[in-house]
N, C-alpha and C positions, 0 to 999 in steps of 0.2 A: 224270594221268586215267587211268582202268580203262578197260577194253574193256566193263564191264556202263553203256554210256551211258543217259540216261533218254531214254524216247521216248515220244512223246504219239500217241494214237488219234486215225484222222481218224472222221468225223461216220457216212462210208457204210462197208460191207466194202471188203476191197482190190477193184480191179477187174479186172477179166480183161483176159486180154494183147491183147486184140482192140484195134484203133488204134480212135481217136477217130470217124472218118470212118465205119469200116464199123459200129460200135457204134448211130452216132446211124441209119446206114440200116435198121439190123433193127429200131429204135426199143425200146433196153433200158433205157431211162432216161435222166435225165439226170447229167455230170460232175460233181464237183465244180466249183467257183471258178465256175460257168455262169448263178447268179443275181446279175451284179454290182450290186451295192446300195452307196450313200456313207451313213455315218452324217452327221445333221445337221450336228456339229459343223464339218465339214470342207468344210462347201458355200463358205464364205466361202475358205479356203484356196484351193478350185480356183475359184475367179474369177480368180484370179490366173493360172493356167496361160495361154500364150501367149507369143508370141516381140517381142520389142522391137523399135521400128522403128529402121531405122539410125543410126547418129550418129557423131561423128568423136570419135575414141578419146581419152577423158582417163585418166591416168595416178591411180591412188591417192596418199594421201599417202606411204604404207608406202615405193611404188617410187620417187618422186622422195627422198623421205629416204634411200635405198639408194645412187641415181646421184648423190648430191650425197658423201654418204660416201666411196664407193672411189675418191674423187682422192685423199684424204688418208689413208686408212685400209684395211686387211683388213677385209671384212665378211662378217659371216654371218648370212644373210637365212631366217628362221624363218615360213613361211607356208603356209596352206591350201593343198591341191591346185586347183589351176584359179584361183589368186590373180593371176596374171599376172607371174611370177617370171623367166621366158624372157624380159620385156620389159625386166628390169631390164638382162639380160646383154646383149643383140641394143643398149642405147643404150650401154652400156658399151664394145662392139665398136666402136659408129660413132666413139667417142670417140678411142679407143686407135690404131684406123688413119687417123684424122685428121692423127695425130703420127706418123705414120711408125712405130707401135709393133706389136708381135706380140702373139697371144693365142692362149692355149689352151685349148679347149674340154671338160671331159672329163666323160661320161657312161658308167653301168654296161652300157649292151647294144646292143650292135651294131646293132638295129631304132632304138633311138631314136638314136643318131647316125646314121644312115644320114638320120634323120627333120629330126632337127639340120639336117645338112649341106645336107640339100636346100632347106632355110626360108632358108638364110645365104646359099645360092651364088643365090636369086631374090633377096634383100634386100640384099645387099654387092654380088655381081656373080662369075660363078665364078672369075676370074683371082685372088680375093684369098681364095679358100678353095680345104682340103684337106684329106683326112679318111684316119686310118689308124685303122683295126681291125682288124688280122691279115686280114680277107677283102678288103679295100681299102686302096689306097696310091696316091693319087692326088694329086697335087700340093703334094707334103709341104713343100715351099719356098715354102709361103706364106703370107701374114701372119695369116691365122686358120685354125687347125689344130681339126678338131673329131675325137676320136676317144675310145676307153676307156681306162677308168681304168687297166690294165694295161700298154697300150701307153706312157703318161705315166709310170708307174713305172718303167718298163725304161727311157725316156729318161735319167731322173734315174740308174738305175744307168750308163748309160754316160759321161753327164756327170763323176759323181763318178769313175770310172777314169780319164778324161784328163784331170780337173783343169781342166774349163772348164764355166763358167756351161749350165744347156738356154735355148734361143733363145727365149724370149719373156718378155713381161714383166708378163703379168697369166695366172694360171690361174682359170679359172671350171669350178669341181666342182660339175655337178649333181646331184641326188639326194644328196647329203652326210649323209645321214639313215645311207647304206648304209655309213658306218662303224661301226654296231652289226651287222651283217650277220653271221652266224658262219661262212660260208664265205666270203666276199670283202671283208669290213672292213680285213684285214689289209693289203689294197691300198689302201687308201684312207687308212688312217694311215702306212704309209709314205711316199705318199704328200707327206703334210704334215711328217714328219720332215726329209725329203730336202731338199725346196725351198727354194732360198736365200733367203734372208730378204726381197733387194732385188724379188724376183717378187711383187706384189700380187696377192692370194690374193679372191676371192668364191665365197663357200657359199651354194648356193642349196640349199635343204631342206623339207622338210614340217616340219609343225610339230614341234617337239621340246622337251621339258623343261626341260634343263640348258644352253641358249645358253650361256649365261654362265657356265657351267663350261668350256667348250670352247674357248670362246673366252681365258679364264683359261690355258690350258693353252696355246692358241697363242701368247700373249704370251710367256711362260716360254720355251718352247723356238724362237722366231721372235727375238724382241725387239723385235717392232714394233708399234706400237699397231692396237686391232682395235674394231672396234663391232658390238653385234648389232643387227640393225631385223627389227623383229616387226610381224605382223600375223594377229590374233585373228580379225575377222570373214571367213567366207566372203564372196566377191563377189556369191553367188547364196544368197541364205537355202534353208534344208534342212527340211524338212518329213519326219519318221519316222512310217512307217503298218503297220497289219496287216491281211491279209489272211486272212478265216476260210476256212474249210474252203465255206461256204456261201457266199460269192461278197461278202461285207459287208468294204468297206473301211472301217475307223477309224480314230484316232492311236495310235501306239502307247503314247502318254501325254504327261504334259506334264512341268512342270518341276518339279515336286512328288512325280507317282508313275505309276506305272505302270497304265494305262486301268484300271478298275474291271473293263469289260467282256475285256480281253483275261487280268487274271489271274483270274477267274472261269472261263476257258476253261479256262485251264491246268491248274485244280484238277480240272474234271470230268473223267468218264470218256473225253471223246470230245479232250480235250485234254490227257491223260497219255502219257508215250512208251511205246510197246509195243516188245516183240521181232519181227523179222521186215522182208522189204522192205515198203517205200511208194513206190509209184510215183507221182510228181506229172503232174500232166497243164498240162503247159507250154503246151501249144494250147490250154484253157481258160484260163488264166492269161493270156496275151497278148491274148485279144479280147475278158476284163475290163476289161485295161488300157487296151486301144483305146479302148472305149466312155467310158473317162474322159480319153483324150487325153493318159493316161502316156506313150506311145511319144517318140521311142525309148528301150531300156533298155538294160543291160548285166546279166545275171545271171551270178552268180558261183557255182561249181559247183566238186566238188570233184576231179574227176579228169579227162581228157581222154576219156578212154569217154564218161561222162558227158554233156559237149559234144556227141559227135559224136552220140551217140543220140539227146538231146533236140531238134535241128533235124530229123529224121525221123518226130517224132513232131507237128510244127507243118504245120497244112493251108496249102492256100494260098489267095493274099489276092488280094479283089476291088479292082482298082484301075483308073483310066482310060485308057483306050487312050493318052493321049498322055504320061502316067508310064512307062507300061510299055516304049513306043518308047524313052522318055529312057532308063531304064535298061539297054535291049539296045543301045542307040547308046554309053555310057559302057561297056558290059563289052567292045564289040565293038572299042572304041578301044584297050584296054588290051592286050586279047588281040592286038591286030598288033603290038607289041612283045613279047608275051610268048604265042606260042601255043602253047609245051606243057601252059597249064592250059586249055587247050578243052575237052578230055574231063576232066575235074577232078571228081571224085564228089562236091562240093560244090554242085557249079556248080546242080543244081536246086532244093536251096533256098533258095538265094541268089536265084537270079530268079522262084522260083514264090513261096514260102511269105515271103519277106523279111528270111530267119535265117541265120544265121552261125555255126560256133565257130571259137576264135580262143586258141589256146595253141600251147606249144612243140613239139607234134607235126604239126607242118603245113610244105608248102614256103614259105620265104620269102617268093619273090613273090606265091602265094597269099595271105599276111597284108597283104599290100603293096595289094594287090586289095580285099581287104572294109575295110581303111582308108580306101580311098579312097571306096570305096561309103558307107561310114557317115558321113564328115563331108560327101557332097553330100548326105545325107538320105535315102539310098533305103535304108536295111536300117532296119526295124524292131527287133529284138531279135539280142543279139550272147552267144553261150553261151560263158564263159571261166573259165578257171583265171587262177590272180592273176595272170598276166603283167598282165594291163589295167593292175592296181593297179601294178603295179613302175613306171610311169613312161611307155607308152605312149600319147599322146597320143588318148584314143578318148572323149571326152565323148559324155553320154549327159541325159536331160531325167530318169529312174527306174534307181537299182540297186536291184536285186531279190536280196535275200539268203536262200538256201536252209539253210544252218545256221550255225553259230553256231563251228564250231570251221575248223580248218586243218590241211592236211599242209605240215608243215616240211621235208619231203625225209626226215625219220626214222620220223616218227609221227603221228598227228591231237593236235592240243591247242586249248584254246581259243583265239577271237583274244583277241588283246591289243589294246589300244586304238589303238594303232599302228595294226596290221596294219585295224582297224576303219576308222579315219579314212581311211585310204588307199584304200579300198573306196569308204566313200561319197562321198568327195571327188569321184568322176566324176561325181556324180549335178549336176545344172544346168548349163549351159553359160552361160559368158560370153559377153554378148550376144545369146546364142538364146535366153534362158529368164529369165523373171521368178522363177521358184521351181525347186528340183530336191525328187527324192524319194526317198525310200529304203521298200522296200517288203518287209517280213517276213513270209517264207512258213511256218506250221509243217510240222514236218515230223520225221522220224526223228532229226537231230542238232541241232534247234536248239533253243534255250535263251533266250526272247524277253529274259527279264529281265536276261541277262548281255548281251545287247545294248545295253538299257535302261540298264543302271548303266556301259556304256563308250561312250556317245554324249557323256555329257560330264565324263570322268573323261579327265585330262592323259594326253598321251604318256607311253611309258616312256622315264627317261633313256637316251642313249647310253650303250654301254657299250665298255671296248676290247676289240675281237677278236685280237689281234695275238698271232701264234706261231709258231715259227720254223721252216722249214721247208730244203730241201737247196739249192733254188735260191737264196734270202736268200741263206744263211750264203757260196755260192760267192762270189755277188755283192757282197757287204758286205766278203771278205777280198780284193775286185778293189783296192780304194781305200784299206783300212782294216787296220789291226795290233789284232788280239782285242782290247787293251787300247784300243783308241779304239772299237770296233763296243762294247764294257762300257759306255763309256760315253753312245754312240748309244744303246744302250738304253734308257740311263735317262731318256730324253727321249720314251720312251711314254707315252701317255696312260693305259696301265696304271697304272704307277708314279704318276701324277701324283696319280690317283683316289685310290690307296693312301695318298700324302702328304696329300693334301687331309681324307682320313678321321680323320687323327692316328695312324694304324698304319705301323708301320716298314716302310719296302718289301721286301716279297719279293723273292728272288733267281731267283725261276721261268726268266725268262727267261733269264738270262746261264747258269745251271744247261745251260736247253735246248740255249743255241749250244755251249756246253762237250761237251754228248754229240753235238749234230752233227759238231763241229770233230773229234772223237775217233775219230768212225764214216770220216769223209773220209780220216783222217789213215792210220788204218787198211785204208783199201782203197787206197791212191794217190794223191788225188787234192790231197792236203795233205801237204808234209814236216816235217821234224821239227823245220821253224822256223817253224810253223804262216804258211809260205805258199803260195800256190796253186803246184801242181806245171804242168810244161806240159798234161797230161792234164788239171788241173784249171782251167787260163786257159780252155782250150776248151769244158770242161763247162761252166763259167759263162755261155756266149752259149745253153745248150739252157735258156732259160725256160719250163720247165714242169711240169704235177704233178710228173711221177715224173723227173725229169731224170738220176739216178743208174744208174738200169736202160738207159736209150738210150743213155748214155754209155760204159757199159761192155761193150754188145754193137758201140759202133763202137770200142773201143779191142780189142778181143780178135777184129776184124775179123769180125764174123759177119755184116755187111750189104755185104761185098765180094761183087764180081759178080753182084751181086744185079740184073736188069731194074727198070725203072721200075714195072713191074708188080708184080712180088713184093714190091720196096719198099714201097710202098701198102697190100699187103696183111700183113707182117709188123709194120709199124707202126702200125697201125690198134688192136692189141688193147692197145697201151699209153693210146690214148684213151678207151676203153671202162671205165668206172669202177662199173658198177651189175654185180653177180655175177646175171646174170640169161643163163640159156643159150637160145640157139632151135635150134631143129631145123631142118638146112639141107634143102632139097628140091633138092638137085641130082646126086643120082642118076641117071646114064644121061642125063644134060643136060648136065654139065659137069667137065670132067675137073682135079683137083685136085691129084693127086699130087704135081705137082713146089711148090706152096705147101703143103703138110702138111711135106715132105722140110724144106723151109725152114724153115717154123715150127717143127720142131720143133728145127734148127739152133741157132736164137735160144734158144731155151729152154735148151737144154744152155749155152749161153755164158755166161747170166745167171744161172744155178742158184746156184753159189756165193755170190754179193753177195745174193740173196735171201732165200739161207738164213742168211744172216750179217745183211740186216736182221731177220730173225725176231729171229735168236738178240738181237740187243741191241733188240728191243723194237719197232722201228719196223715204221709200217704194210707191209704189203704187198697191191699192187692183183689184183683178178684179171686172170688172161692167157688170155682164150678164143679160142678159133679159129674162131667163126662171123662176129666182125670182120674179121678175115685176110681170109676166103671171101667177104666182100661188098667189100671195098675192093680185090680182085684182082678179082673180077669188071665192079667196075665200069671200071676202069683197062684191061681188055682192051676196054672197048666195049658190057658188055650193056645193052641197051636199058633206062631206066629202070623200067618197067613188071614186065620180066621179072624185074629183081633183086629187085623188093620180091613177087614170088611163090615166087622161089628162098630171100630168106633173109625170112620174114614178122615183118618188124619196122613198127610207125607210120613212115607216109614223112620224119615230123617228125625224127624219132629218128635215119633213115637220113641224113638229108642233114647234120642234126647230125654225127654218125658222121664223113662226110667232110669236112665245113667244117675240123672240129678236125684230122682228119687231115693235111688240106691246113695247118694252123697250125704243126703238129710239121716238116710237111716243111720248112715256112721255114725254123723253127730250124737242120734240117741244113742248107740249102743257105746259112745265114750263115757254114759252116765251109769256106767255099771255100779259106784261108789254108793251113788245116790240114789237110784234107781233101779234096783239089780233085774228085778223081771220086765220091768219096760224094755231095758237093753238088752235084754236075754232074746225078746220077743222081736227086737228091730236086726238079731244077728240073724236070725232064722228067715227074715225075710228078706233079708239081703241074699243067703243062697238059693230064694224061691226066684229073684227078679233075672240076677243076674247070669244069663243062661245063653245060650244061640237064639236069634242070631245077633242080640244084642252084644253081649258077652262072648270072649273066647276066652278059654280059661289056657 
């Protein structure tokens, strides 16, 4: 997609930067969307808006079918977002624990794992449940384990090395469509390849188009029978809407064509895309939606900054004293357990305007608070990046789409059918709505014709994302010879797809493995017999993105004699993988000379292996100083607000940096048998950096 995006003109000249409230006070005209009107075609549809009476839960046929099949088969459930896949999981768990069997429930996100864990503790009892996410390790011997897919993969590595079978009788892989995720899909594929065939497999996925193909692959590599269970129908019907700049709401289209009114608008001067910034009036949009009972809503925006700016543009909401007091008490109750959130900068929009932003740039427990407030019905609108679409339980009556493209981590590209369905799948709450809505807002990066085309398009087929990395190579060499690894790689979904297409399988995976193996031999982690050396053995326990660099620093004794504070600092740069430099504000406030000296020492000790990686064509991550300064000061006890002032990064990024550094520390603390002193310092460092507001005991 080129940078020259088509842009649509608004019907009025760009608004001034004066806030909506001030502009109204000055009497300088009406903003866009402030004359809400409903297309007559929609009146019968809008009569359906309302909340159903509470009734006893009645499972859908696909849920009962899946529950019946999982007794004798591996099962892949492909169903729309919000269809009720978690119910299948919970009933399966009831069945297994009643027979004294064990369950492993894997999800892609720590936040989702925490949410699922809380729900399971309530449903099955805390003594039956444990959680393993890297951040949390509670009751690990419980019959029901909830955790991230990476932890499950690591347990499979350990089981293969020890020659024992993993301690579970069924694995439930939630959000199984992550198999196709470019960055993390490799972990899902590894789990499916390594999982013993005796362990039953239940895959829960958003709608996918090649479910039968995936099951055919699983039958081939596992040798066990399986079945696909599909649900095509949404539990709550969805209506696609278009909001014109003058406040008219119309259908986006029907089964046959794009709405002629919308099509005509897109061809007029006011509907054509234009260059230059166009600022949407979110306050007016919400007022328009409120008038037609379309709230609560999720607005999907392109960036964290956009989400944070949007809530500031929303005016206070008039509500009854009873509702105001109820919200106040709910927040007050939450703050008793998490008092560090009392002064949060977004508390005012939450309490006064009933709007929040939700993205990865926020404190973990702030997100917990707004999720609870949303589910209690206090919040009218949430402005979010794609995290909500990725699996967090955050339903709403309406989903609002501002753009038809999405940042994929590298660049902006058009939405795929899968991504669109994930987003609009949050519209319409089962048991709370008769109907859900997706509202399309014309704007700078919006292509309503693309949205219309994608609505009925099948989701893209899942593809293999498996690739070789050094952590995988080290861990497979723990338990397999290279020749056995070659056969193992033939079990990949990538090879299956090539064979199914009638093409002779490529040898790319095997060549990549040999390339990694050669480098490990060259650097002394593997011997001439292609077995792990003693260094390779302990390095395999560093299940990180960059295990070799940290392993090199350890074996060169670069970390020796470091205090827990210094170790926290010098380890943090290996966590941050984005080449974003930050200008520190520590001059005259904090003495960092000892840290700077230690940082340079580590860089000197790993320079040779970094140069060799570059020479051999392997990626070399940036190693920046500011993350070291941030973690060093945090470990030294610098207060949170002061830390964010000295190191001006988003609070969520800082929290993520700290938590990921703690993850890396845990990996080093696992080296107690070979590096006892360093492992002990790492454990001390973990205690220093896992504190409020990043981590709550």
